[in-house]
C-alpha positions in Angstrom: -47.2 23.0 6.3 -45.2 24.9 8.9 -45.1 21.8 11.1 -43.8 19.7 8.2 -41.1 22.3 7.4 -39.9 22.5 10.9 -39.9 18.7 11.1 -37.7 18.6 8.0 -35.4 21.3 9.5 -35.2 19.4 12.8 -34.4 16.1 11.0 -31.7 17.9 8.9 -30.2 19.5 12.1 -30.2 16.0 13.7 -28.5 14.5 10.7 -25.9 17.2 10.7 -25.3 16.7 14.4 -24.9 13.0 13.8 -22.5 13.5 10.9 -20.4 15.8 13.1 -20.5 13.3 15.9 -19.2 10.5 13.7 -15.6 9.4 14.5 -13.3 9.7 11.5 -10.7 6.9 11.3 -7.7 7.8 9.2 -6.3 4.5 7.8 -2.8 4.4 6.1 -2.5 1.5 3.7 -0.5 0.1 0.8 -1.7 0.3 -2.8 -1.9 -3.4 -3.6 -5.0 -5.3 -4.8 -6.2 -6.8 -1.5 -6.0 -3.4 0.3 -7.8 -1.6 -2.6 -10.6 -4.2 -2.2 -10.7 -3.5 1.5 -11.4 0.2 0.7 -14.3 -0.8 -1.6 -15.8 -3.1 1.0 -15.4 -0.5 3.7 -18.9 0.8 3.0 -20.2 -2.4 4.7 -18.3 -1.5 7.9 -19.7 2.1 7.7 -23.3 0.8 7.3 -22.9 -1.5 10.3 -21.2 1.3 12.3 -22.9 4.6 11.3 -21.0 6.5 14.0 -17.6 5.7 12.3 -16.4 7.2 9.0 -13.4 5.8 7.2 -10.8 8.0 5.6 -8.1 6.2 3.4 -4.6 7.3 2.8 -3.2 4.9 0.1 0.5 4.9 -0.6 3.1 3.0 -2.5 5.0 0.5 -0.2 8.2 2.5 0.2 6.4 5.8 0.9 4.0 4.1 3.3 6.9 2.7 5.4 8.5 6.2 5.5 5.3 8.0 6.4 4.1 5.6 9.1 7.6 5.3 10.6 8.0 9.1 10.9 4.5 9.5 12.3 4.8 6.8 15.0 8.3 7.8 16.0 7.4 11.5 16.4 3.9 10.6 17.9 2.5 12.7 15.1 -1.0 11.2 15.4 -1.8 11.5 11.7 -3.2 7.9 11.5 -5.5 5.8 13.6 -4.9 2.6 11.8 -1.7 1.6 10.0 -0.8 -1.1 7.6 2.6 -2.5 8.8 4.6 -5.7 8.4 6.1 -8.4 10.5 9.4 -6.4 10.6 8.0 -3.3 12.3 5.4 -5.0 14.6 7.8 -6.6 17.2 10.1 -3.5 17.2 7.3 -1.0 17.7 5.3 -3.2 20.1 8.4 -3.5 22.4 8.9 0.3 22.3 5.2 0.9 23.4 4.4 2.6 20.1 1.4 0.3 19.4 -1.9 -0.5 21.2 -2.3 -4.1 22.2 -5.0 -5.6 19.9 -8.0 -6.7 21.9 -10.2 -9.4 20.2 -13.6 -10.8 21.3 -14.9 -14.4 21.3 -16.5 -13.9 17.9 -13.2 -12.9 16.4 -11.7 -16.3 17.2 -8.0 -15.4 17.6 -7.2 -19.1 17.9 -8.3 -19.5 14.3 -5.3 -17.4 13.2 -2.4 -19.4 11.9 0.1 -19.8 14.8 3.1 -18.5 12.7 1.2 -15.3 11.9 0.0 -14.8 15.5 3.5 -15.4 16.9 5.2 -13.1 14.4 2.9 -10.2 15.3 3.1 -10.7 19.1 5.5 -9.6 21.8 5.5 -11.6 25.1 2.2 -13.2 24.2 0.5 -9.9 23.4 -0.7 -9.2 19.8 0.3 -5.8 18.5 -1.1 -6.2 14.9 -3.5 -8.6 13.2 -2.8 -10.2 9.9 -4.7 -8.9 6.8 -3.0 -11.3 4.5 0.1 -13.5 5.0 2.7 -15.3 3.0 5.7 -17.6 3.1 7.9 -18.5 0.2 7.8 -21.8 -1.9 8.9 -23.4 -5.1 6.7 -22.8 -8.1 7.7 -24.8 -11.2 6.7 -25.9 -14.7 5.5 -29.5 -14.2 5.4 -29.9 -18.0 9.1 -29.2 -18.3 10.0 -31.4 -15.4 7.9 -34.3 -16.8 9.6 -33.8 -20.2 13.1 -34.5 -18.7 11.7 -37.3 -16.5 12.2 -35.5 -13.1 9.7 -35.9 -10.3 10.0 -32.9 -8.0 9.9 -33.9 -4.3 7.5 -32.1 -1.9 10.6 -30.8 -0.1 13.5 -30.7 -2.6 17.1 -29.8 -1.8 19.0 -27.0 -3.5 21.1 -29.7 -5.2 17.9 -31.1 -6.7 17.0 -27.7 -7.9 20.3 -27.0 -9.6 20.1 -30.4 -11.3 16.6 -29.7 -12.6 17.6 -26.2 -13.7 20.5 -27.6 -15.8 18.1 -30.0 -17.5 15.2 -27.6 -18.4 17.4 -24.6 -19.2 16.7 -23.9 -22.9 17.6 -20.2 -23.6 17.4 -20.8 -27.4 13.7 -21.4 -27.0 13.3 -18.6 -24.4 13.1 -20.8 -21.3 15.5 -20.2 -18.4 16.1 -23.0 -15.8 15.5 -20.8 -12.8 14.5 -17.2 -11.9 15.4 -15.7 -8.6 15.5 -12.2 -7.1 18.7 -10.1 -7.7 17.5 -6.5 -7.4 19.1 -4.9 -4.3 17.0 -4.1 -1.3 16.4 -5.5 2.2 12.9 -6.6 1.1 14.0 -7.5 -2.4 17.1 -9.7 -3.0 17.9 -10.0 0.7 14.5 -11.4 1.6 15.3 -14.4 -0.6 19.1 -14.5 0.2 18.5 -14.5 3.9 16.5 -17.8 3.6 19.2 -19.3 1.4 21.8 -18.4 4.0 19.6 -19.8 6.8 19.2 -23.2 5.1 23.0 -23.3 4.5 23.3 -23.1 8.3 24.1 -19.3 8.5 22.7 -16.3 10.4 22.9 -12.5 10.2 24.3 -12.0 13.7 25.7 -14.3 16.4 24.6 -14.0 20.0 27.0 -11.1 20.6 25.3 -9.2 17.7 28.5 -9.6 15.5 27.6 -9.7 11.8 28.4 -13.1 10.2 28.8 -12.2 6.5 32.2 -13.7 6.1 31.3 -17.0 7.7 31.4 -20.3 5.7 27.5 -20.6 5.3 27.3 -17.1 3.8 30.2 -17.9 1.4 28.6 -21.2 0.4 25.1 -19.8 -0.1 26.1 -16.7 -2.1 28.6 -18.6 -4.3 25.9 -21.2 -5.0 23.4 -18.5 -5.9 25.7 -16.5 -8.2 26.8 -19.7 -10.0 23.2 -21.0 -10.3 21.8 -17.8 -11.9 24.9 -17.2 -14.1 24.5 -20.7 -15.4 20.7 -21.2 -15.7 19.1 -17.8 -15.0 17.8 -15.1 -17.4 20.2 -12.3 -18.4 20.0 -9.2 -16.3 19.0 -11.1 -13.1 20.6 -8.5 -10.9 17.8 -6.1 -11.8 14.9 -8.6 -11.2 12.7 -8.7 -8.1 9.1 -10.0 -7.6 7.3 -8.0 -10.3 9.9 -8.5 -13.0 10.0 -12.3 -12.4 6.3 -12.5 -12.3 6.1 -11.0 -15.8 8.8 -13.4 -17.0 7.0 -16.4 -15.4 3.6 -15.5 -16.8 5.2 -15.3 -20.3 6.5 -18.9 -19.9 10.2 -17.9 -19.6 11.0 -19.4 -16.1 11.3 -23.1 -15.5 11.3 -22.5 -11.7 10.9 -19.7 -9.2 11.3 -19.6 -5.4 9.4 -16.6 -4.1 6.4 -15.3 -2.2 3.4 -17.7 -2.0 1.2 -14.8 -3.0 2.6 -15.2 -6.5 0.9 -18.6 -6.9 -2.5 -17.0 -7.3 -1.2 -14.9 -10.2 0.8 -17.6 -12.1 -2.1 -20.0 -11.9 -4.7 -17.5 -13.2 -5.3 -18.1 -16.9 -6.3 -14.4 -17.4 -2.7 -13.4 -16.4 -0.5 -16.4 -17.1 0.2 -18.3 -20.4 1.4 -21.3 -18.3 -1.5 -21.3 -15.7 -2.3 -25.0 -16.4 1.3 -26.1 -16.3 2.4 -24.9 -12.9 2.9 -27.0 -9.7 4.1 -26.2 -6.2 6.5 -27.6 -3.6 8.2 -26.4 -0.4 11.2 -24.0 -0.6 14.4 -26.0 -1.1 16.7 -26.9 1.9 20.4 -27.5 2.2 22.2 -28.1 5.5 19.0 -27.5 7.6 15.3 -26.9 7.0 15.4 -24.0 9.5 14.6 -20.7 8.0 14.4 -22.1 4.4 11.2 -20.2 3.7 10.3 -16.8 4.8 7.3 -15.4 6.7 5.5 -12.1 6.2 2.2 -10.5 6.9 0.7 -7.2 5.9 -1.1 -6.4 9.1 -3.3 -3.7 10.7 -2.1 -2.0 13.8 -3.2 0.8 16.0 -0.6 3.5 17.0 -0.6 4.3 20.7 -1.0 8.0 19.9 -4.5 7.7 18.5 -7.5 9.2 20.5 -9.9 6.8 18.7 -8.8 3.4 20.1 -12.3 1.9 20.4 -13.3 2.7 16.8 -9.9 1.6 15.5 -10.2 -1.7 17.4 -13.6 -2.3 15.9 -12.3 -1.7 12.4 -9.2 -3.8 12.6 -11.2 -6.7 14.0 -13.7 -6.4 11.2 -11.1 -6.2 8.4 -9.3 -9.3 9.6 -12.3 -11.4 10.6 -13.8 -14.6 9.2 -16.8 -12.5 8.2 -14.6 -10.2 6.1 -13.1 -13.2 4.2 -16.7 -14.5 3.6 -17.6 -11.0 2.3 -14.7 -11.0 -0.2 -15.6 -14.5 -1.3 -19.3 -13.5 -1.8 -18.3 -10.4 -3.7 -15.4 -11.6 -5.9 -15.1 -15.4 -5.4 -12.9 -17.6 -3.2 -9.9 -17.2 -5.5 -9.8 -13.5 -4.5 -9.8 -13.8 -0.7 -6.8 -12.6 1.4 -4.8 -15.8 2.2 -2.3 -16.8 4.8 -4.1 -15.8 7.9 -6.8 -18.2 9.1 -7.1 -22.0 9.6 -10.8 -21.8 8.6 -9.9 -20.4 5.2 -7.7 -23.4 4.3 -10.3 -25.8 5.8 -12.9 -24.4 3.4 -13.6 -26.8 0.4 -14.6 -23.9 -1.8 -11.2 -22.2 -1.2 -9.3 -25.4 -1.7 -11.1 -25.9 -5.1 -10.4 -22.3 -6.2 -6.7 -22.2 -5.0 -4.7 -25.3 -6.1 -1.7 -23.9 -4.3 -3.5 -23.7 -0.9 -2.1 -26.9 0.6 1.6 -26.1 -0.2 1.1 -22.5 0.9 -0.3 -23.5 4.3 2.5 -26.1 4.9 5.1 -23.3 4.1 3.5 -20.8 6.5 3.1 -23.3 9.3 6.8 -24.4 9.0 8.2 -20.9 9.3 9.2 -19.9 12.8 10.5 -16.3 13.3 11.6 -17.2 16.8 13.8 -20.1 15.7 14.9 -19.6 12.1 18.7 -20.3 12.2 20.8 -23.4 13.0 23.1 -21.6 15.4 21.2 -19.6 18.1 20.4 -16.0 17.1 19.6 -13.0 19.2 17.0 -11.7 16.8 13.4 -12.5 15.7 12.6 -12.8 12.0 13.2 -15.3 9.2 14.1 -13.2 6.2 15.1 -10.1 8.3 16.3 -9.3 11.8 13.7 -7.3 13.6 16.0 -4.6 14.8 15.8 -0.9 13.7 19.3 -1.0 12.1 18.4 -3.9 9.8 16.9 -1.8 7.1 20.1 0.2 6.5 22.2 -3.0 6.7 19.9 -5.0 4.4 20.0 -2.2 1.8 23.8 -1.9 1.8 24.4 -5.7 1.8 21.8 -6.1 -1.0 23.7 -3.7 -3.2 26.9 -5.7 -2.7 25.2 -9.0 -3.5 23.6 -7.6 -6.6 27.0 -6.3 -7.8 28.5 -9.8 -7.3 25.6 -11.3 -9.3 26.2 -8.8 -12.1 29.9 -9.7 -12.2 31.0 -6.2 -11.0 32.8 -7.7 -8.0 33.7 -11.1 -6.5 31.5 -12.9 -4.0 34.3 -12.7 -1.4 34.8 -8.9 -1.9 31.0 -8.3 -1.8 30.7 -10.2 1.5 33.7 -8.4 3.0 32.2 -5.0 2.0 28.8 -6.1 3.5 30.5 -7.2 6.7 32.3 -3.8 7.1 29.0 -1.9 6.5 27.0 -4.1 8.9 29.8 -3.9 11.6 29.8 -0.1 11.2 26.0 0.2 11.8 26.0 -2.1 14.8 28.9 -0.3 16.5 27.2 3.1 15.8 24.0 1.8 17.4 26.0 0.6 20.5 25.5 -3.2 20.2 29.2 -3.6 20.9 32.4 -1.5 20.9 
């Protein structure tokens, strides 16, 4: 009996010792569906790696950005793994704030979509790996287009879009020709408007870093946008961003919508959408040039250079963005629920193609977006729907407010662009880009 007891005590002490020896990884992430699923499936990682324990800090997007930016800039060391985007990765990678991501042969980095890999790399080194990715595309009501006898091209022009919007706009019956973002924010209305400006032949900054908001392409793009939404958009468009339009679309109130490809899985889901069986997909519209007509974004996992747990963090980010992880999600929740926009092998999978009728259009959109060459005139910055410089957040927020005011009719387009130019110029001078 004594022997048995001491064996139990010994085993208990051993277990305690092991528990104490386990490396605790603190992971900061955003509170959206794919990431919440990652937390649930984290137990599989812990079972395969009993020496690593995962601790999750889940935050709303704005709060997450604030917390991780403060932590990494001050070398606070609060987090071992961070969920960051394509905006932060090249800036922080260049500053030496992130560990280079090391992958092994089994990870198959060549399977990553080139647009994603390039957007998360600096000088050929990857500083984050994509957890899920997206571009933007046209989502439209095929039933309404058929009714007015319009066949939507795979790559329509903005002129085509305006023409179709005028034909299917039927506010008396609660259908608006087109829904587009109008809510101010660098990641809200300006994500969309940057692509509209790009395809009109514009850019945020010229090669001397001078803001270009009063140039002809900006004036053409913003006048077109304001006129389009005033004529054929829902009332109150200046307050609408992704979630507001998603709700309108699922209720059957939008004839067309150009926005994140991730929306396609929601609007084609009969559990969420009243028009799930009526939607079709095409590429984002173009105007003067196809360059930068559709955006590129990835929610990605990165390792701050301040962590003392690099090996464990590398293990985790490789697991959570691997082919095996995608298979695990498919096995657990079905192929319609897997994180999209990251790997060639996902799109090559017949089961995924069957579950996601938007898959082909989404992949074409992602493949065509090039953050290193997204404007007709040469630009000094990386990024399609943003410029990857620290000052862009403040500039994008300010310009977004002026554009939203023009849409709401509180100011003219010319006055809004002038105010945006002054704000952008002030920020760039203050940061020392020019005198």
